[in-house]
Structures are given as structure tokens and as C-alpha cells.
N, C-alpha and C positions, 0 to 999 in steps of 0.2 A: 165732632172730632176735636174741636178746640178745647173741650172740657177734659179730654183724655191725656193732656200733655203730661209726659212722664216726670217733668221736674217739679210738679206740684207737691208731691210729698216732701220735697226737700225744704220747702219754705211756705208757710201759710200765706205770707205776703205775696209770693209769686202766684200762688193758686188764686188768691183773691183778685189780683190784678188781671189775670187771664179771664176769670169768670165775669168781671165787671166790664171787660173791654168790649164785649158785645159780639153778636153772631155775624156781624158783617166783615170780620177780619179773620178768616179761617187760617189755621196753622197746619202745615203739612208735617206729619210725624212718621217715624218708621224706624227700622233697625238696619244697621250697617251689615251687609252680608257679603259684599264683594270688595276686592281691593280697589277696583276702578271707582266704585261708589264712594269709598272712603276718600280717595284722592280728589274726586270732584267736590265733595263736601268741604274738605279742608282748603280748597282753592278759593274759598270765599274771601274777598278783600276785607281787611279790618284787623282790629286787635284781637288776639286770642288769649283768653284767660282759662287756665286749667287748674282745678283744685283736685289733688290726689293724695292718698295716704302714703304713697311711695313714688319717687321720681325714678322710673326705670328706663332701660334702653328703649322700650316701646313708647314710653311717654315722649322721650326726646325724638324718636322717629316721627311721631305725630307732629311735634313741634317743627321738625325739619320739613315736613310736607307743607306746612302753612307758611314757613318763613318767607318764601318769595312773595307772599301776598299781604304781609303785615307783621307787626311785632308779636312776641309771645312772652307770656309770663306763666310760670308754673308755681303753684302754691302748695307747700307741704307743712305738716305739723312739726313741732320741735324735735321729737325723737328721730324723725327722718332727716331733719336738718343736721343733727349731730352726726349721723352716719355719713352724710355727704361731706361734712367738714373733715371727717377722717379720711375719706377717699380723696379729697382734693388737697390735702395738706394744709387746710385752712386758707387757701388762696384760690377760690373758685374761678375757673376760666371756662371758655367754651360753653357747653350745654349748661354747666352748673351756674354760669352767670345769669341764666334765665330764672333761677329759683328765688322765690320769695318765701319767707318763713312766717307762718301763722302763729299767733300768740296762744297756742293751745298744745296740750300734751295728747289730746284725743285725736284719733284718725278721722278725717272728714269724709263725708259721703262724696264719692267722685262725681264731679260735674264740671261743666265748662261753658264758655260763650265765645262767639266771634262777633265782636261789636263793629258795625260798619262805621266808616269815617263820619265825623260831624258834617251835617248839611248835605249828605248824599242821600240818594233814594234807594241805596242798596238795602237788602234785607239781611238781618243777622241770622245766627245759628245758635241753638241751644243744644248742649250735649250732656248725656248722663250714662253712667255705667262703668263697670270695672274694665271695659275695653279702653279706658283712658290710661291705664297703667299695666294691664295684663295683655300680653300678646294675643292677638286674635288670629284664628285660622280662617283666612279669606282666600277664596279661589274665584277665578273668572274662566269658566269653561263653556265652550260651545256644546250644544246638545242637538243632534248626536255629535260625538267626538271622533276624529280620526287624525292623529298627529304623531310625529316622532318626538321623543323626550330622552334626555340623557339620564342615566342611572347613576346614583351616588350612594356612598355608604357601604358598599360591599367590597370584597377582596379584589375585584377586577373592575376594569373600566367597561362600560357597555352602554347600550341604548335600547329603547323599546318603541315599537310602533303600537300605539294604544287606540283601540276602537271600542265603540259602544255608546251607551247612553248614561251619562253621569246621574241624571235624575232617576233612572230606573235601577241604578246600582249594578250594572252588568258589564263594566269595563273589563277588557281582557288585553293582554300585552304579548306581542311577539318579541321575545327577548334575544338580543345578540350580545355576546360578551367577547371582549378582546382577549385572545389567548395566543400563546406561542404554540404552534403546531408543526408537526413534521410533514413535509410533502416531498414527493419524488421530483427530481429534476426533469427537465423536458427532453433531454437527449442522453443516450447511453455514453458512458465514459469508460476508458480502460481501467479496470479494477485490479487486475493482476493475473498471474499464471498459477495454475494448480495442477498437481499430478496425483493420480489415484491408482492404486494397485488393483488389478483385475482379480476376481470378478467384482463388478461395481454396478450399482443400479441407477446411476445418473442423477443422484441426489447428493447435495453437498451444502456446506455452510460457508457464508462469506459475510464480512462486515461492510455494509454499504453506507455507514455513517452514524447509525445509532445502535450498534452492537450486532453480534452474530445473528444471522437469520437463515432459514432453510430455503434453498433454491433447488429447482428441478429443471433438467434439460428435457424439453418437450420432444417426444418421438425417439428418445434414446433407446438403443438395443445393445445389450451386452455382447451379442454374437456378431455384431457388425464391425468390420474394420473401417476406421475413419481416417481420412487423409486430407486435412484442411477443410473438414466439413463444418458448415454453419448450422447450429440448432438454436431455436428460441429458448429463452430462459424465463421461467415462471416463478413467482414468489409463493409463499405459503397459502395465499388466498386465491391462487390461480391467475393472478394478473401478469400480463406480459411486461417484463421490465427491461428487456435487452436481448442479447444474443451471446453465444459462445462459439469459438472455433476449436474443433476437436481433432486430435491426431493420435492414432492408436500405435502403441509399441507392442511387439510380441515376437514369437518364434514360430518356425515352421517345422513340422515333423512328418515323416512318411508313415502313412497308415495302410498302405497296400498298393496293389497294381490296378490301374484304371483300365479294365478290359473293354470299356465302352468306346475307347478311342485307340486307334492304331496309327503309328508313324511309320513311314516307309523310307528306304534309302538303299544304298549299295556301295560296293567297293571291290578291291582286289587284295588277295592275300593267300596265305596257306589255308586251304579250305577245310582242314580236318580238325578233329578234336583238339581243344586247347588253344585254337587260334584266338588271339586277343585283338579287339579293335575298340575304337572310341567313337561315340556318337552322341549328339544332343537331341533328345526327343521331347524337349520342352521344359525341363527342370535344370538345364545346364549340362555341360559335358559329363558323360558317364563312361565307365569302362565295362565292356561286355566280353564274354568268351563263349566259344562254341563247345557243345557237348552232345553226346548221343548221335553222332553222325553215322550216316549209312549211304550206300551208293547203289546204282543200277545203270544199265545201259539201255539206250533207246535208239531208234532210227534204223536205217537199212544196215543189215548185218551187225547191229549193235555198235555202230560207230560212235554214237554220242554217249559219253559217260556223264551221268547226272548224279548229284548228291544232295542230301538234306541234313540239317543240324538244328538242334534246339539252341536258343540263345539264353544265357543266364547273365545276371549282373554280378557285381563284385560281392553283393551280400548273399549270393546263392539263390536268388529268386528267378524263377522261370519267367522270362519277359517276352518271348516270341520265338520266331524261327527264321532260318535262312535257306536259300536254295541256289545251287549252281548248275550250269548246263548251257546249252547252245543258245541262249538268249534270255533276256530278263522276262521270266514268265511266271511261273506259279508260286503261290505262297509257300514259304518254308523250304526252298531248294536252292542249291548252288547253281550258278550259271557259268559254264565253261566257255570262254570266248577265244581262248588260245593265245598263242604268243603275240599275235598282232594287237590284241586288246590290253591284256594285262602283263605283257612280257612273259615271264615264266611262272606267273602266279595264276590264281583262279579268280574269275569274276563271279560276284555273287550279289544277290538282292536280299534285303532283310525287311522284316516287318516286326516292329517292337511296340509293345504296350508301354505308355508312360506311367510314371509313378503317381499315386494318389497322395496328396498332401493335406494336412490339417494345420491351419494357422491358429495359434493359441495366443490371445492377448495377455500380455503381462502387466501393462499399465496403460493409462489414458492421460494425455496432456490436454488441459482445458485452458484457453485464454478467454477471460470473462470481460464482457462489455455490458455495463448495466447503468440504469438511472439511479444515481446516488440520492440518499435522503438529505434534505436541507431544512433547517428550522426557519420558520417565517411567522410573522405576527399578522393576524387577520381576525375579523369578526366571525364568530362561530354561532350559528343558530342553535338556541337551547330549547326552543319549544314555545308553546302557547300557555300563558299563565293568567290566573285571575288577579286583578288588581285589588289588593286588600285595603281596608280602611286606612286612611292617612296616606294613600298613594304609594303603598309598598307592594313589592313582588318578592316571592320566596323562590329562590333559584339555587339548586345544588347546595342546599344546607345553609344558605345565607339570605338575609333580608337586604334588598336594595330599595332605595327610595327614589321617587320621582317628585322633586320639590314642587313643581307646578300643580301636583295633585294632592298636596298635603291636606287639604280640607275634604277630600273625597270620602264619603260615608262616615265622617267624623261628626260627633255631636258637639257643637260649639257652645260650651258653657259660659264663655266670655261674651258679654254683650255690650253694645254701644248703641244707645238710642239717640235720636236727634229730632229737633223741631226746626223748621226753616220755612222759607218762601212767604214770609209775612212781615210787614213793618212792626208787628206786635213785639218781636224780639227786641228790636232797637228801642221801642217805646218802654217796654218793661225795664230795660237796662237804665234808662234815664230816670224812671220813676223810683227805682230802689237804689240809685246812686252808683251804678256800675260803669258809668261812662266817664271815667277819669275824675269823678266828683270826690269830695273829701270823705264821703261816707262809704266809699268803695271798700276800704280796709275793714270798716265795721261789719259790712255785710259778709265778707269772706270769713272774718273771725267768728261771727255768729254761726255761720254754716259749719264751722269746725267745733262749735260747742264752747267757745271761750266765755268765761264768766264776766271778764272785764274786757270789753272790746279794745283792741289795740291794732294800729295799722301794721301790716306785714313789713318785715325788714328784709332787705337783700341778704342773700346767704352769706356773702363776704362779710358784711357788718355783723351778722349773727355769729359767725365763726370767731371774729376778733373779740367780741364781747364775752364769749364763752370758752376762751382758752384756759 
């Protein structure tokens, strides 16, 4: 394992030192694959030196991870230094103050070291790869995975419950997006009064908050007269959304004589043709007259004079009959009681058929109570979706990202190799002059391909000299 150290191609000197150091000091090597692994690696105490062709935000992110554990220096070639001078206005501060300028125009191979403090028994770290200046896609995911994540990047806010195995590439997400939705209120409210001309089928339109919609009165009949009657109200989908109070308006007309019912009564008067009298047989007071009268005698020696007449109403309809004679007896005949009962008139009984009426509705009044629409914001379930490479989900025509899954199914072309867990790192640093010795600058310059070795300059000094 010790002969496979990745930094060897960078310098024959390093390779030789590793080879000659012996098999008794193994070096642990590997590739950085997770963010937690990177953070643990850079938490090694000591000075960190990074040689990069470009000082990027990612480079300074790495520097920030190590800063609590030791100092940091970032070495760049002159072309990159000129770019940084322009960005900093020639007065580097903050991250730029960490930069040292190599005496070369050529881009160096990216490499680095964390050198432990002098006299300590800590073990150093060697680094190599474009992961020193190119952002790496690093994820730390349990396998199997079942967790909630926020969605970003799409037109709506949302979140997803992700389940599956990252290693098997079968993650799926139950997606919920925050939307403004219409919902009906919990209780019916007074909407208003409506009037409809008969005939009507019990269907009408009303605005309950989001525009006109079709409503139906459940159980409505166009032939029924309503008087403060309550019926349920259904929307277009058949959902019960409230109730309505109905009152019918209309007119009544006579359609004939109801011969299935007879009303009885009697009185006194001139018992012959043309006699007029008033009676109420159920439809209010009416005027009647007698016609087609006839007489006969009954009893011993024909002492009783009896008579009968037909009864007509003012419209000329035959409505019944009357009878007069010695007592209230038979249908259709006058009754003669004599002077003691009716004075000098004639006592009679009548039987009259009432009129048959038809009620015709002319209009319907409706007072509507219904659950209004109201707009509310809530999470709406959109379905189950496959998690795509890079931690994306495609929902309703838009891509949403899950930042924590950015590395899912992605091929990471950016690499960062390391060697650690051996005093060999610190030993090699001392051997080649990387431990604050005067030859340190020469080594970095040679790594960058400088023809005439020259110690690196702080970026601020380089900027002042090259204005």
C-alpha cells in the first residue's frame, strides 16, 4: 500500500523517500467520498499548504474547514494571482490574504499537505487532486433511506418524503407542494334571496365566492306548493353544501265541480224559482239561486206541501239541490216548517257540491344558505416520483432539487485523494524542506515548473509590484 501513494508522480523525490522509508511504516490512502469524511480529514491539527492552479470558492471552503485547527496557505501561479489582484482591488483581505504567489506562469499540479506541529506525535496528511479547487459532489446518506427533505428550485415551495436505497438507485419521493386552494367553509351562510318564474326545475346559479356555479334543490317538484319549506342544496358534483327555504307564489282557478264531496246546510226564505241565498261550502261565500222547482203533497189528506229545486251558482253551474216540507228530510227538497219556524217563509235543506280548484304556481322564492368558498394555503399531495440523478424530481413540468441528495446517481469526476495515519508524512515534509524550512519555497516553485526557483510572495506584495 505504501508504494501506491498518489503523490509519487508529482515528485521523484517524494516517491524515492516513500520507497526508501521501509515497509514498517504503512500509509493509509483513499479517496474522499463523503462530506463528513472530508471534514474529519481537514480537522487534523497543523499547517495546511495547498497548491492549486486556481483559488476558487471551493478552495477557500476547504481552507475554512481547516482554519480552526491551524494556519492555511494557498499557492497559485502568476496568471491566477493577476486575476485575484483584479478582484481584490490590489489590496487582498479575507481569504485572499491566505494566497501566496508561485514564481511561474505554468499551472501547478494540485496537491497539499497538513503538517503537524513540531515536536508532536501527530500524523500529517497528504492531498492530491482537482478536488482542491473544483467543487466536489459529496453526500452522506443512510442506506436504506427514509426521510423528509425540502424541495428547492421549482416555482412552488414544497417538501418530499424520500424512501429507498441510494446504493441501489431506487429512491422515490412522495411530493407535497404548497399551493393556494379553494375550500368550502365549515358552516352554511346566508347567500341571498332568489325568485324564479314558474315552471322551474329547481336548478339555478349562484356565486359562492369563486364565480357562478350550478346548484340544485334536492327533492324539488314543480307541481308542489311550498310554504317555508326547507330543501337541501347540492353543487354540480352532488355534494351537499347547504339548504334553501322555498315559498311558492301563484293563482287559483276553478276547474269544475267536485262531485266526490257534498256540503249540507239549510235556511228560510222564498222557496220558489229565483230564490237567492248565500252559503260557504269551502271556497269562501258564494251566491246561489233556485231553479226548476216543483211541488207535491204528502200526508193524510195531502196536508203536507212539499217542494224541490235545483241549485245553481252565479256562473250557472248546477251545484246541488234543495227540499222543503214538514221536516229536514230528503236530499233535494224544501222543508215546510210553518209560521212558527220560519215565520211566513219556507224552511229548506240544501246539499251543495263544492267547486274544484287548481292552484297554478307563477313563481318561487328561494332563500339560500350555503357554505362559501374560501382560499387557503396548504400542502397538496402531488404523487410518487422517481428521484433523478443529482437529487432532482420532475413534478408538473418543473424540476425540483433536494440539495442533500445532490450526489445521488451522479458520477463524480472531481477527485481528492489522501494519505494519512503515518509519521511518514511529517518525516517526508522535513526531508524535502516543507516544514517551514528555507527550501520550502523552492519545492513549491519546482512543483509549479519554475526554471529559477524563487520563494512564493504574498498576494498583496505581488499586486503592489505588478501594478
